[in-house]
C-alpha positions as CSV (number, residue, x, y, z in Angstrom):
1,X,0.0,0.0,0.0
2,X,1.2,3.5,-0.9
3,X,0.0,6.6,1.1
4,X,0.3,9.9,-0.8
5,X,-0.8,13.5,-0.1
6,X,-3.7,14.9,-2.0
7,X,-3.8,18.7,-2.4
8,X,-7.0,20.5,-3.0
9,X,-8.0,23.8,-4.5
10,X,-9.5,24.7,-1.2
11,X,-6.2,24.3,0.5
12,X,-7.3,21.2,2.4
13,X,-4.7,18.4,2.7
14,X,-5.9,14.8,2.6
15,X,-4.1,11.5,2.4
16,X,-5.0,8.9,-0.2
17,X,-4.1,5.2,0.1
18,X,-3.4,3.3,-3.2
19,X,-3.0,-0.4,-3.5
20,X,-3.1,-3.2,-6.1
21,X,-5.4,-6.1,-5.6
22,X,-4.1,-9.6,-5.5
23,X,-3.5,-10.8,-9.1
24,X,-2.7,-7.2,-10.1
25,X,-5.8,-6.6,-12.1
26,X,-7.1,-3.7,-10.2
27,X,-5.8,-0.6,-8.3
28,X,-7.8,0.8,-5.4
29,X,-7.7,4.4,-4.3
30,X,-9.1,5.3,-0.9
31,X,-9.5,9.0,0.0
32,X,-11.4,9.6,3.3
33,X,-14.0,12.4,2.8
34,X,-16.0,12.6,6.0
35,X,-19.5,14.0,5.6
36,X,-19.4,13.7,1.8
37,X,-22.1,11.5,0.2
38,X,-21.1,9.2,-2.6
39,X,-23.4,11.0,-5.0
40,X,-21.5,14.2,-4.3
41,X,-18.2,12.8,-5.6
42,X,-17.1,12.8,-9.3
43,X,-14.2,10.6,-10.4
44,X,-12.7,10.8,-13.9
45,X,-9.7,8.8,-15.1
46,X,-7.7,8.5,-18.3
47,X,-4.5,6.7,-19.2
48,X,-2.4,9.4,-17.4
49,X,-4.4,10.9,-14.6
50,X,-7.1,10.6,-12.0
51,X,-9.3,13.5,-11.1
52,X,-11.6,13.5,-8.1
53,X,-14.1,16.3,-7.3
54,X,-16.5,16.8,-4.4
55,X,-18.3,19.7,-2.8
56,X,-18.0,19.9,0.9
57,X,-19.5,22.5,3.2
58,X,-18.9,23.3,6.9
59,X,-21.5,21.8,9.2
60,X,-22.8,25.2,10.1
61,X,-23.0,26.6,6.6
62,X,-26.1,26.4,4.3
63,X,-25.9,24.5,1.1
64,X,-25.4,27.8,-0.9
65,X,-22.0,28.2,0.7
66,X,-20.6,24.9,-0.5
67,X,-16.8,24.8,-1.0
68,X,-15.4,23.0,-4.0
69,X,-12.9,20.2,-3.1
70,X,-10.8,19.3,-6.2
71,X,-7.8,17.1,-6.2
């Protein structure tokens, strides 16, 4: 397993864990995003990059004050 820093446009630092499944057919990327629902996450990949996007908001903020979280 490889742990790597993830930098966001909002200045938030996260850590992603990346590992290969037994047999080497699949890679798994785990990025903890507490409070973010799966339907609020967008994942796009091509041969050279992986882009994840989510919108997070502070607990006390209304939905209109959502902060983009892009890695």
